[in-house]
C-alpha positions as CSV (number, residue, x, y, z in Angstrom):
1,M,15.5,12.6,-9.6
2,E,12.1,14.4,-8.8
3,V,9.3,11.8,-7.8
4,K,6.2,12.6,-10.1
5,Y,4.8,8.9,-8.5
6,Y,5.3,6.5,-6.7
7,D,4.3,3.3,-7.7
8,I,3.8,1.5,-4.3
9,G,3.8,-2.5,-5.8
10,L,6.0,-3.4,-8.4
11,N,7.1,-7.2,-8.9
12,L,10.5,-6.7,-10.6
13,F,12.5,-9.9,-10.3
14,C,10.0,-12.2,-12.8
15,R,10.7,-13.6,-16.1
16,Q,9.0,-10.7,-18.0
17,F,11.6,-8.8,-16.9
18,P,15.3,-10.1,-17.8
19,D,17.1,-6.2,-17.6
20,P,15.6,-5.2,-14.2
21,E,17.9,-2.5,-14.6
22,K,16.3,-1.2,-17.5
23,V,12.9,-1.5,-15.4
24,I,14.3,0.9,-13.2
25,R,16.2,3.3,-15.4
26,E,13.0,3.4,-17.7
27,A,10.8,4.4,-14.8
28,E,12.9,7.0,-13.0
29,E,13.0,8.7,-16.3
30,N,9.3,9.3,-16.4
31,G,9.7,10.5,-12.5
32,V,8.6,7.0,-10.9
33,C,9.9,6.0,-7.9
34,C,9.2,1.9,-6.7
35,I,8.8,0.3,-3.9
36,L,9.6,-3.4,-4.9
37,T,7.2,-5.9,-3.4
38,G,8.6,-9.2,-2.1
39,T,7.1,-12.5,-1.8
40,D,9.1,-15.1,-0.6
41,G,12.5,-16.0,0.9
42,S,14.7,-15.8,-2.5
43,E,13.0,-12.8,-3.4
44,N,13.4,-10.9,-0.3
45,A,17.3,-11.7,-0.3
46,K,17.4,-9.9,-3.9
47,I,15.5,-7.0,-2.7
48,D,17.8,-6.3,-0.2
49,G,20.8,-6.3,-2.4
50,F,19.1,-4.3,-5.2
51,V,17.7,-1.5,-3.4
52,R,21.0,-0.3,-1.6
53,N,22.5,0.3,-5.0
54,H,19.5,1.8,-6.8
55,N,17.1,4.6,-5.9
56,V,14.3,2.3,-5.2
57,F,12.6,0.8,-2.0
58,G,11.7,-2.8,-1.1
59,T,9.2,-5.1,1.2
60,A,10.1,-8.2,2.7
61,G,7.3,-11.0,3.3
62,I,5.4,-14.2,2.1
63,H,2.8,-14.0,-0.2
64,P,-0.6,-16.2,0.6
65,H,0.1,-18.3,-2.3
66,N,3.8,-19.3,-0.9
67,A,2.4,-19.7,2.7
68,D,2.6,-23.8,2.1
69,R,6.2,-23.5,1.6
70,A,6.9,-20.7,4.4
71,R,9.6,-21.4,7.2
72,Q,10.5,-20.0,10.0
73,E,14.1,-19.5,8.4
74,D,12.3,-17.3,6.2
75,F,10.8,-15.0,9.0
76,A,14.0,-14.9,10.6
77,L,15.6,-13.6,6.9
78,M,12.9,-11.1,7.3
79,E,13.6,-9.9,10.3
80,Q,17.6,-9.5,9.7
81,I,16.7,-7.7,6.7
82,L,14.0,-4.8,8.1
83,T,16.3,-4.8,11.0
84,H,19.3,-3.9,9.0
85,N,18.2,-2.0,5.6
86,E,16.6,1.1,6.3
87,K,15.1,1.1,2.8
88,I,13.4,-2.0,3.7
89,V,10.1,-0.1,4.4
90,A,7.4,-2.5,5.1
91,V,6.2,-6.2,6.3
92,G,4.7,-7.9,3.1
93,E,3.3,-9.0,0.5
94,C,1.3,-10.4,3.1
95,G,-2.7,-11.5,3.5
96,L,-5.1,-13.8,2.3
97,D,-6.1,-15.4,-0.7
98,Y,-8.9,-17.6,-1.1
99,D,-9.1,-16.9,-4.8
100,R,-6.9,-19.5,-6.3
101,M,-5.8,-21.1,-3.0
102,F,-2.2,-22.5,-3.7
103,S,-2.2,-22.8,-0.1
104,T,-4.1,-23.8,2.9
105,K,-6.6,-21.3,4.6
106,E,-4.4,-22.8,8.0
107,N,-1.4,-22.0,6.9
108,Q,-2.3,-18.7,5.0
109,I,-3.9,-17.3,8.4
110,R,-1.0,-18.6,10.3
111,C,1.7,-16.9,7.9
112,L,0.0,-13.7,8.2
113,E,-0.2,-13.9,12.0
114,K,3.7,-13.6,12.0
115,H,3.6,-11.0,9.8
116,I,1.3,-8.9,11.9
117,V,3.7,-10.0,14.9
118,L,6.9,-9.1,13.4
119,A,5.1,-5.9,12.3
120,E,4.0,-5.0,15.6
121,K,7.3,-5.7,17.0
122,L,9.3,-3.8,14.5
123,G,7.2,-0.7,14.2
124,R,6.4,-1.2,10.4
125,P,3.7,-0.9,8.4
126,L,2.3,-3.8,6.7
127,F,1.8,-4.6,3.0
128,L,-1.3,-6.6,2.4
129,H,-3.1,-8.6,0.0
130,E,-6.6,-9.7,0.1
131,R,-8.4,-11.4,-2.7
132,S,-11.9,-13.2,-1.9
133,A,-11.4,-13.8,1.7
134,S,-12.4,-10.6,3.4
135,G,-14.3,-11.9,6.1
136,D,-11.2,-14.1,7.5
137,F,-9.1,-10.8,7.2
138,I,-11.7,-8.3,8.8
139,R,-11.5,-10.8,12.1
140,R,-8.1,-11.3,11.9
141,F,-7.4,-7.5,12.3
142,K,-10.1,-7.0,14.4
143,K,-7.7,-8.1,17.4
144,H,-4.9,-5.8,15.7
145,Q,-6.4,-2.7,15.8
146,D,-3.7,-0.3,16.1
147,I,-1.5,-1.7,13.0
148,C,-4.6,-1.4,10.5
149,G,-4.0,2.8,10.6
150,R,-0.6,2.4,9.2
151,S,-1.0,-0.1,6.9
152,V,-2.1,-0.8,3.4
153,V,-4.3,-2.8,1.5
154,H,-2.7,-3.1,-2.0
155,C,-4.4,-3.7,-5.5
156,F,-7.9,-3.5,-4.1
157,T,-10.3,-4.9,-6.1
158,G,-13.1,-5.7,-3.7
159,D,-16.7,-4.2,-3.6
160,G,-17.9,-0.7,-2.0
161,K,-19.2,-2.8,1.5
162,T,-15.8,-4.4,1.6
163,L,-13.9,-1.0,1.1
164,E,-16.0,0.7,3.3
165,Q,-14.6,-1.6,6.1
166,Y,-11.5,-1.2,5.6
167,L,-11.7,2.7,5.4
168,S,-13.5,2.6,8.9
169,M,-10.6,0.1,10.4
170,G,-7.9,2.9,9.4
171,F,-6.4,0.9,6.2
172,S,-4.8,3.1,3.5
173,I,-5.8,2.0,-0.2
174,G,-3.8,0.8,-2.9
175,I,-5.6,1.0,-6.2
176,T,-3.7,-0.5,-9.4
177,G,-4.9,-1.0,-13.6
178,W,-7.6,-3.2,-12.4
179,I,-9.7,0.3,-12.6
180,C,-9.0,1.1,-15.8
181,D,-10.6,-2.2,-16.8
182,D,-14.0,-1.8,-18.0
183,R,-15.6,-4.9,-17.3
184,R,-13.7,-6.2,-13.5
185,G,-13.3,-2.4,-12.8
186,R,-17.1,-1.3,-13.0
187,E,-17.3,-2.0,-9.2
188,L,-13.9,-0.7,-8.4
189,R,-15.0,2.5,-9.9
190,E,-17.8,3.2,-7.7
191,A,-16.3,2.3,-4.8
192,V,-13.0,4.4,-5.1
193,R,-15.3,8.1,-4.5
194,M,-15.6,6.9,-0.8
195,I,-11.5,6.9,-0.2
196,P,-10.3,9.9,1.4
197,L,-7.6,11.5,-0.2
198,N,-5.4,11.0,2.7
199,R,-5.8,7.5,2.8
200,I,-5.0,6.5,-1.1
201,L,-2.1,5.4,-3.0
202,V,-1.2,4.0,-6.5
203,E,0.5,0.7,-7.8
204,T,0.9,-0.8,-11.0
205,D,1.3,-4.6,-9.7
206,A,3.5,-4.9,-12.8
207,P,4.7,-6.9,-14.8
208,Y,1.0,-7.6,-14.3
209,L,-3.1,-5.4,-14.8
210,T,-1.5,-3.5,-17.6
211,P,-3.9,-1.0,-17.8
212,K,-6.8,-1.5,-20.5
213,N,-8.5,1.0,-21.7
214,V,-5.2,2.4,-23.0
215,L,-4.5,2.0,-26.3
216,G,-0.9,0.8,-27.4
217,L,0.9,-0.5,-24.1
218,D,2.8,-3.5,-24.2
219,R,0.9,-6.3,-22.8
220,T,4.0,-6.3,-20.1
221,N,2.9,-3.6,-17.5
222,V,5.7,-1.2,-16.3
223,P,6.0,1.4,-13.9
224,Q,5.1,4.6,-15.7
225,N,2.3,3.3,-16.6
226,V,0.8,4.2,-12.7
227,R,0.0,7.8,-14.3
228,Y,-2.7,5.7,-16.1
229,V,-4.0,4.6,-13.0
230,V,-3.8,8.1,-11.2
231,R,-5.6,9.4,-14.3
232,E,-8.6,6.6,-14.3
233,L,-8.4,7.2,-10.5
234,A,-8.8,10.9,-10.1
235,K,-11.3,11.1,-13.0
236,Y,-13.9,8.8,-10.4
237,M,-13.0,10.4,-7.2
238,K,-13.6,13.7,-8.9
239,V,-10.4,15.3,-8.3
240,S,-7.7,16.9,-10.9
241,E,-4.6,14.3,-11.7
242,E,-2.5,17.0,-9.8
243,E,-4.3,16.7,-7.0
244,L,-4.7,12.8,-6.7
245,A,-0.7,12.6,-7.7
246,E,0.2,14.8,-4.8
247,N,-1.8,13.3,-2.2
248,A,-0.6,9.9,-3.3
249,R,3.0,11.0,-2.8
250,K,2.4,12.5,0.6
251,N,1.0,9.5,1.9
252,T,3.4,7.2,0.4
253,E,6.5,9.3,2.3
254,R,4.1,9.2,5.4
255,I,3.0,5.5,5.3
256,F,6.5,4.1,4.4
257,G,8.8,6.8,6.1
258,L,10.3,7.8,3.2
259,K,12.7,11.1,2.3
């Protein structure tokens, strides 16, 4: 398959996708290669098996929503998967989410620290989540500056000031269909123009965050909709869609060690 786009954030194993094989087949038909997001022990194990038999990659991690339930065995399994499967290309999804508080701040911070230690031990990038928690997130990573330059803040939805701080720390930035939301994406559209082309990645976060400014799309987002993210992002970064897509491809391959 000739890769036109990488979707760096696909949540494949969920009720919205009763036929995962079909999702991946249709993505490939549209030139999209996916990285499957691991968010808990069970999903990490599913992804470990799936990527071995499909033209996709994956991550292994514990989402901050699941931090209260994270066990030491989950981290042992993550290390085993990351060590023995070269198609598991990052530690995560991990981070801090103070928006809906499904887990305590203390457990989220503790869980994130374990991911950082594991990524440093294995020399892997982090696939990071941050929502309404930029202060603690920045404080945490100021103690781990070396890993920032090879890690991605996925699904960035923050403001320009936060983005500027993340870029100064060396992070690369993943942008989703949030930028296609006329109301919620207003601040993001203003901010993205400061992202250097060598730090930009694109994703759908499917089945969530369907591009809202595209008529006729199903409510369930799919990987091939990443092209609409590229289209909108290119407009606000003031580059061509082709240049944006090419840089996002190169950045994805460099950060995650693909090809």
